[in-house]
VOSEDO-229525 format. One record per residue (C-alpha): residue number from 1; residue in one letter; y, z, x. Coordinates in steps of 0.1 Angstrom, whole numbers. Example, Ala and Ser with C-alpha at 12.3 -4.5 7.8 and 13.67 -1.06 7.14 Angstrom:
// residues 2
<nr: 1&rest: A&c2: -45&c3: 78&c1: 123>
<nr: 2&rest: S&c2: -11&c3: 71&c1: 137>
This chain:
// residues 242
<nr: 1&rest: X&c2: 931&c3: 2002&c1: 238>
<nr: 2&rest: X&c2: 900&c3: 2024&c1: 245>
<nr: 3&rest: X&c2: 892&c3: 2059&c1: 240>
<nr: 4&rest: X&c2: 878&c3: 2076&c1: 273>
<nr: 5&rest: X&c2: 842&c3: 2074&c1: 251>
<nr: 6&rest: X&c2: 847&c3: 2035&c1: 247>
<nr: 7&rest: X&c2: 860&c3: 2034&c1: 285>
<nr: 8&rest: X&c2: 825&c3: 2054&c1: 294>
<nr: 9&rest: X&c2: 804&c3: 2028&c1: 271>
<nr: 10&rest: X&c2: 800&c3: 2058&c1: 248>
<nr: 11&rest: X&c2: 809&c3: 2037&c1: 218>
<nr: 12&rest: X&c2: 793&c3: 2053&c1: 195>
<nr: 13&rest: X&c2: 813&c3: 2088&c1: 197>
<nr: 14&rest: X&c2: 848&c3: 2068&c1: 193>
<nr: 15&rest: X&c2: 865&c3: 2087&c1: 166>
<nr: 16&rest: X&c2: 891&c3: 2058&c1: 163>
<nr: 17&rest: X&c2: 870&c3: 2026&c1: 145>
<nr: 18&rest: X&c2: 893&c3: 2003&c1: 126>
<nr: 19&rest: X&c2: 884&c3: 1991&c1: 92>
<nr: 20&rest: X&c2: 861&c3: 1959&c1: 106>
<nr: 21&rest: X&c2: 847&c3: 1978&c1: 141>
<nr: 22&rest: X&c2: 830&c3: 2011&c1: 146>
<nr: 23&rest: X&c2: 847&c3: 2020&c1: 177>
<nr: 24&rest: X&c2: 885&c3: 2013&c1: 186>
<nr: 25&rest: X&c2: 881&c3: 1988&c1: 216>
<nr: 26&rest: X&c2: 853&c3: 1964&c1: 194>
<nr: 27&rest: X&c2: 824&c3: 1969&c1: 219>
<nr: 28&rest: X&c2: 843&c3: 1955&c1: 253>
<nr: 29&rest: X&c2: 845&c3: 1985&c1: 270>
<nr: 30&rest: X&c2: 873&c3: 1995&c1: 295>
<nr: 31&rest: X&c2: 908&c3: 1994&c1: 289>
<nr: 32&rest: X&c2: 937&c3: 2002&c1: 310>
<nr: 33&rest: X&c2: 955&c3: 2018&c1: 282>
<nr: 34&rest: X&c2: 933&c3: 2045&c1: 277>
<nr: 35&rest: X&c2: 937&c3: 2069&c1: 245>
<nr: 36&rest: X&c2: 932&c3: 2109&c1: 255>
<nr: 37&rest: X&c2: 920&c3: 2134&c1: 231>
<nr: 38&rest: X&c2: 955&c3: 2147&c1: 222>
<nr: 39&rest: X&c2: 964&c3: 2117&c1: 209>
<nr: 40&rest: X&c2: 972&c3: 2120&c1: 172>
<nr: 41&rest: X&c2: 952&c3: 2085&c1: 169>
<nr: 42&rest: X&c2: 919&c3: 2109&c1: 177>
<nr: 43&rest: X&c2: 924&c3: 2121&c1: 143>
<nr: 44&rest: X&c2: 917&c3: 2092&c1: 123>
<nr: 45&rest: X&c2: 885&c3: 2092&c1: 101>
<nr: 46&rest: X&c2: 859&c3: 2067&c1: 96>
<nr: 47&rest: X&c2: 864&c3: 2043&c1: 73>
<nr: 48&rest: X&c2: 834&c3: 2037&c1: 47>
<nr: 49&rest: X&c2: 829&c3: 2017&c1: 15>
<nr: 50&rest: X&c2: 858&c3: 2003&c1: -6>
<nr: 51&rest: X&c2: 883&c3: 2011&c1: 32>
<nr: 52&rest: X&c2: 862&c3: 1982&c1: 48>
<nr: 53&rest: X&c2: 875&c3: 1947&c1: 48>
<nr: 54&rest: X&c2: 838&c3: 1935&c1: 56>
<nr: 55&rest: X&c2: 816&c3: 1964&c1: 51>
<nr: 56&rest: X&c2: 785&c3: 1937&c1: 57>
<nr: 57&rest: X&c2: 798&c3: 1931&c1: 87>
<nr: 58&rest: X&c2: 808&c3: 1961&c1: 96>
<nr: 59&rest: X&c2: 775&c3: 1980&c1: 89>
<nr: 60&rest: X&c2: 753&c3: 1954&c1: 109>
<nr: 61&rest: X&c2: 781&c3: 1959&c1: 140>
<nr: 62&rest: X&c2: 779&c3: 1997&c1: 139>
<nr: 63&rest: X&c2: 739&c3: 1991&c1: 137>
<nr: 64&rest: X&c2: 741&c3: 1973&c1: 169>
<nr: 65&rest: X&c2: 760&c3: 2000&c1: 186>
<nr: 66&rest: X&c2: 734&c3: 2024&c1: 176>
<nr: 67&rest: X&c2: 702&c3: 2003&c1: 185>
<nr: 68&rest: X&c2: 718&c3: 1978&c1: 214>
<nr: 69&rest: X&c2: 703&c3: 1948&c1: 226>
<nr: 70&rest: X&c2: 697&c3: 1967&c1: 259>
<nr: 71&rest: X&c2: 676&c3: 1988&c1: 241>
<nr: 72&rest: X&c2: 654&c3: 1959&c1: 231>
<nr: 73&rest: X&c2: 656&c3: 1945&c1: 263>
<nr: 74&rest: X&c2: 637&c3: 1971&c1: 274>
<nr: 75&rest: X&c2: 608&c3: 1958&c1: 250>
<nr: 76&rest: X&c2: 598&c3: 1993&c1: 236>
<nr: 77&rest: X&c2: 570&c3: 1996&c1: 212>
<nr: 78&rest: X&c2: 579&c3: 1991&c1: 172>
<nr: 79&rest: X&c2: 588&c3: 2020&c1: 161>
<nr: 80&rest: X&c2: 561&c3: 2018&c1: 131>
<nr: 81&rest: X&c2: 531&c3: 2006&c1: 150>
<nr: 82&rest: X&c2: 501&c3: 2023&c1: 139>
<nr: 83&rest: X&c2: 517&c3: 2040&c1: 108>
<nr: 84&rest: X&c2: 501&c3: 2044&c1: 73>
<nr: 85&rest: X&c2: 529&c3: 2043&c1: 53>
<nr: 86&rest: X&c2: 555&c3: 2028&c1: 70>
<nr: 87&rest: X&c2: 590&c3: 2020&c1: 55>
<nr: 88&rest: X&c2: 593&c3: 2040&c1: 22>
<nr: 89&rest: X&c2: 606&c3: 2023&c1: -5>
<nr: 90&rest: X&c2: 583&c3: 2015&c1: -39>
<nr: 91&rest: X&c2: 557&c3: 2001&c1: -16>
<nr: 92&rest: X&c2: 553&c3: 2014&c1: 19>
<nr: 93&rest: X&c2: 534&c3: 1996&c1: 46>
<nr: 94&rest: X&c2: 509&c3: 1999&c1: 71>
<nr: 95&rest: X&c2: 521&c3: 1995&c1: 103>
<nr: 96&rest: X&c2: 513&c3: 1968&c1: 135>
<nr: 97&rest: X&c2: 490&c3: 1980&c1: 159>
<nr: 98&rest: X&c2: 512&c3: 1982&c1: 184>
<nr: 99&rest: X&c2: 538&c3: 1949&c1: 186>
<nr: 100&rest: X&c2: 568&c3: 1950&c1: 211>
<nr: 101&rest: X&c2: 600&c3: 1958&c1: 182>
<nr: 102&rest: X&c2: 626&c3: 1930&c1: 183>
<nr: 103&rest: X&c2: 644&c3: 1938&c1: 150>
<nr: 104&rest: X&c2: 670&c3: 1962&c1: 137>
<nr: 105&rest: X&c2: 658&c3: 1970&c1: 95>
<nr: 106&rest: X&c2: 674&c3: 1990&c1: 70>
<nr: 107&rest: X&c2: 654&c3: 2010&c1: 47>
<nr: 108&rest: X&c2: 642&c3: 2023&c1: 25>
<nr: 109&rest: X&c2: 685&c3: 2024&c1: 16>
<nr: 110&rest: X&c2: 691&c3: 1989&c1: 20>
<nr: 111&rest: X&c2: 728&c3: 1995&c1: 24>
<nr: 112&rest: X&c2: 738&c3: 1983&c1: 62>
<nr: 113&rest: X&c2: 763&c3: 2011&c1: 68>
<nr: 114&rest: X&c2: 735&c3: 2038&c1: 65>
<nr: 115&rest: X&c2: 727&c3: 2041&c1: 101>
<nr: 116&rest: X&c2: 715&c3: 2076&c1: 105>
<nr: 117&rest: X&c2: 748&c3: 2082&c1: 119>
<nr: 118&rest: X&c2: 748&c3: 2120&c1: 113>
<nr: 119&rest: X&c2: 714&c3: 2126&c1: 128>
<nr: 120&rest: X&c2: 711&c3: 2132&c1: 162>
<nr: 121&rest: X&c2: 684&c3: 2097&c1: 164>
<nr: 122&rest: X&c2: 681&c3: 2063&c1: 146>
<nr: 123&rest: X&c2: 647&c3: 2060&c1: 128>
<nr: 124&rest: X&c2: 651&c3: 2077&c1: 90>
<nr: 125&rest: X&c2: 667&c3: 2048&c1: 74>
<nr: 126&rest: X&c2: 676&c3: 2028&c1: 105>
<nr: 127&rest: X&c2: 643&c3: 2011&c1: 126>
<nr: 128&rest: X&c2: 638&c3: 1995&c1: 153>
<nr: 129&rest: X&c2: 607&c3: 1976&c1: 146>
<nr: 130&rest: X&c2: 588&c3: 1938&c1: 150>
<nr: 131&rest: X&c2: 594&c3: 1907&c1: 135>
<nr: 132&rest: X&c2: 555&c3: 1912&c1: 113>
<nr: 133&rest: X&c2: 566&c3: 1946&c1: 103>
<nr: 134&rest: X&c2: 599&c3: 1938&c1: 90>
<nr: 135&rest: X&c2: 586&c3: 1907&c1: 74>
<nr: 136&rest: X&c2: 559&c3: 1925&c1: 52>
<nr: 137&rest: X&c2: 579&c3: 1951&c1: 42>
<nr: 138&rest: X&c2: 606&c3: 1928&c1: 29>
<nr: 139&rest: X&c2: 580&c3: 1905&c1: 11>
<nr: 140&rest: X&c2: 567&c3: 1934&c1: -6>
<nr: 141&rest: X&c2: 598&c3: 1957&c1: -16>
<nr: 142&rest: X&c2: 628&c3: 1931&c1: -19>
<nr: 143&rest: X&c2: 623&c3: 1926&c1: -56>
<nr: 144&rest: X&c2: 624&c3: 1959&c1: -66>
<nr: 145&rest: X&c2: 660&c3: 1960&c1: -54>
<nr: 146&rest: X&c2: 674&c3: 1934&c1: -78>
<nr: 147&rest: X&c2: 694&c3: 1941&c1: -106>
<nr: 148&rest: X&c2: 679&c3: 1937&c1: -141>
<nr: 149&rest: X&c2: 702&c3: 1905&c1: -148>
<nr: 150&rest: X&c2: 700&c3: 1893&c1: -111>
<nr: 151&rest: X&c2: 695&c3: 1850&c1: -113>
<nr: 152&rest: X&c2: 683&c3: 1838&c1: -81>
<nr: 153&rest: X&c2: 714&c3: 1828&c1: -60>
<nr: 154&rest: X&c2: 733&c3: 1858&c1: -68>
<nr: 155&rest: X&c2: 744&c3: 1884&c1: -43>
<nr: 156&rest: X&c2: 721&c3: 1916&c1: -56>
<nr: 157&rest: X&c2: 734&c3: 1938&c1: -25>
<nr: 158&rest: X&c2: 757&c3: 1966&c1: -41>
<nr: 159&rest: X&c2: 798&c3: 1959&c1: -36>
<nr: 160&rest: X&c2: 815&c3: 1980&c1: -7>
<nr: 161&rest: X&c2: 779&c3: 1985&c1: 11>
<nr: 162&rest: X&c2: 772&c3: 2014&c1: -14>
<nr: 163&rest: X&c2: 738&c3: 2027&c1: -15>
<nr: 164&rest: X&c2: 709&c3: 2005&c1: -20>
<nr: 165&rest: X&c2: 682&c3: 2019&c1: -33>
<nr: 166&rest: X&c2: 652&c3: 2003&c1: -56>
<nr: 167&rest: X&c2: 661&c3: 1996&c1: -97>
<nr: 168&rest: X&c2: 643&c3: 2018&c1: -121>
<nr: 169&rest: X&c2: 615&c3: 2026&c1: -96>
<nr: 170&rest: X&c2: 608&c3: 2058&c1: -74>
<nr: 171&rest: X&c2: 617&c3: 2050&c1: -33>
<nr: 172&rest: X&c2: 599&c3: 2069&c1: -12>
<nr: 173&rest: X&c2: 612&c3: 2076&c1: 19>
<nr: 174&rest: X&c2: 599&c3: 2067&c1: 53>
<nr: 175&rest: X&c2: 571&c3: 2088&c1: 66>
<nr: 176&rest: X&c2: 572&c3: 2082&c1: 104>
<nr: 177&rest: X&c2: 538&c3: 2109&c1: 110>
<nr: 178&rest: X&c2: 508&c3: 2099&c1: 89>
<nr: 179&rest: X&c2: 488&c3: 2075&c1: 112>
<nr: 180&rest: X&c2: 462&c3: 2050&c1: 102>
<nr: 181&rest: X&c2: 427&c3: 2044&c1: 120>
<nr: 182&rest: X&c2: 420&c3: 2012&c1: 133>
<nr: 183&rest: X&c2: 398&c3: 2002&c1: 107>
<nr: 184&rest: X&c2: 428&c3: 2004&c1: 81>
<nr: 185&rest: X&c2: 453&c3: 1983&c1: 104>
<nr: 186&rest: X&c2: 425&c3: 1956&c1: 106>
<nr: 187&rest: X&c2: 422&c3: 1955&c1: 71>
<nr: 188&rest: X&c2: 460&c3: 1955&c1: 63>
<nr: 189&rest: X&c2: 457&c3: 1926&c1: 93>
<nr: 190&rest: X&c2: 431&c3: 1910&c1: 73>
<nr: 191&rest: X&c2: 453&c3: 1913&c1: 41>
<nr: 192&rest: X&c2: 480&c3: 1893&c1: 58>
<nr: 193&rest: X&c2: 459&c3: 1863&c1: 67>
<nr: 194&rest: X&c2: 451&c3: 1853&c1: 32>
<nr: 195&rest: X&c2: 470&c3: 1829&c1: 15>
<nr: 196&rest: X&c2: 494&c3: 1844&c1: -11>
<nr: 197&rest: X&c2: 475&c3: 1834&c1: -36>
<nr: 198&rest: X&c2: 441&c3: 1853&c1: -28>
<nr: 199&rest: X&c2: 463&c3: 1881&c1: -23>
<nr: 200&rest: X&c2: 479&c3: 1880&c1: -56>
<nr: 201&rest: X&c2: 441&c3: 1873&c1: -71>
<nr: 202&rest: X&c2: 434&c3: 1909&c1: -48>
<nr: 203&rest: X&c2: 462&c3: 1930&c1: -68>
<nr: 204&rest: X&c2: 495&c3: 1916&c1: -52>
<nr: 205&rest: X&c2: 500&c3: 1948&c1: -29>
<nr: 206&rest: X&c2: 476&c3: 1956&c1: 0>
<nr: 207&rest: X&c2: 474&c3: 1992&c1: -13>
<nr: 208&rest: X&c2: 461&c3: 1982&c1: -48>
<nr: 209&rest: X&c2: 435&c3: 1957&c1: -34>
<nr: 210&rest: X&c2: 400&c3: 1964&c1: -24>
<nr: 211&rest: X&c2: 409&c3: 1960&c1: 14>
<nr: 212&rest: X&c2: 426&c3: 1990&c1: 12>
<nr: 213&rest: X&c2: 400&c3: 2017&c1: 23>
<nr: 214&rest: X&c2: 421&c3: 2050&c1: 21>
<nr: 215&rest: X&c2: 422&c3: 2082&c1: 9>
<nr: 216&rest: X&c2: 450&c3: 2114&c1: 7>
<nr: 217&rest: X&c2: 450&c3: 2127&c1: 45>
<nr: 218&rest: X&c2: 445&c3: 2160&c1: 52>
<nr: 219&rest: X&c2: 468&c3: 2185&c1: 76>
<nr: 220&rest: X&c2: 476&c3: 2171&c1: 105>
<nr: 221&rest: X&c2: 473&c3: 2193&c1: 140>
<nr: 222&rest: X&c2: 509&c3: 2197&c1: 135>
<nr: 223&rest: X&c2: 508&c3: 2206&c1: 104>
<nr: 224&rest: X&c2: 534&c3: 2186&c1: 90>
<nr: 225&rest: X&c2: 522&c3: 2150&c1: 83>
<nr: 226&rest: X&c2: 488&c3: 2139&c1: 73>
<nr: 227&rest: X&c2: 455&c3: 2126&c1: 100>
<nr: 228&rest: X&c2: 448&c3: 2092&c1: 100>
<nr: 229&rest: X&c2: 439&c3: 2077&c1: 69>
<nr: 230&rest: X&c2: 413&c3: 2049&c1: 61>
<nr: 231&rest: X&c2: 377&c3: 2062&c1: 61>
<nr: 232&rest: X&c2: 354&c3: 2029&c1: 53>
<nr: 233&rest: X&c2: 348&c3: 1994&c1: 70>
<nr: 234&rest: X&c2: 368&c3: 1972&c1: 50>
<nr: 235&rest: X&c2: 341&c3: 1947&c1: 58>
<nr: 236&rest: X&c2: 318&c3: 1964&c1: 35>
<nr: 237&rest: X&c2: 341&c3: 1962&c1: 6>
<nr: 238&rest: X&c2: 346&c3: 1927&c1: 3>
<nr: 239&rest: X&c2: 341&c3: 1891&c1: 14>
<nr: 240&rest: X&c2: 377&c3: 1874&c1: 20>
<nr: 241&rest: X&c2: 365&c3: 1845&c1: 43>
<nr: 242&rest: X&c2: 367&c3: 1837&c1: 79>
């Protein structure tokens, strides 16, 4: 059984999700028993939070409908490529130089139920990014999302898919419009080429290290976001080896 939207493969428009799926057919597509617009079953509201049996699976399923595998098959560029403050959170990162997007990422709200569903496009909290940007953002931000009483082995994720933001720290939004210079991107890649020990010796976070050669950006031509940041060559700032 499927609604007309699902029969046309427009699963994100389905108004009949059950409590484990994002659409009435579970993404299978065409079904001979079609639920038409006048059917009272179409009035069923989208379930959220405690109404869901498995919020984690449901959220990931919804994300996969929002950014389907067919999208990744086109080898799109990482949405964070060349950004100066990508991902938001406590510690935004410098984006890659233009890798292929392979991963879905939720953040700065790490709840998998926050899939930008009320927006015409993803890219505010749900992102299609490369593996490098994905791993780097989590490496510098995940510790800020842990409850104070968290112990290794505990599940830090809030119950029922609730909002998951940093604990006791300001949370910055993702900035899609402030771009990094090639010099800043080069410095960031050099930073991640260091050993964890060397990164700790340089402050533990790229933006706090001598390799960060940024400055406050001026207004861009569009007037909404800043121009590229990163003004001096990192090779002149500190010798960090080959």
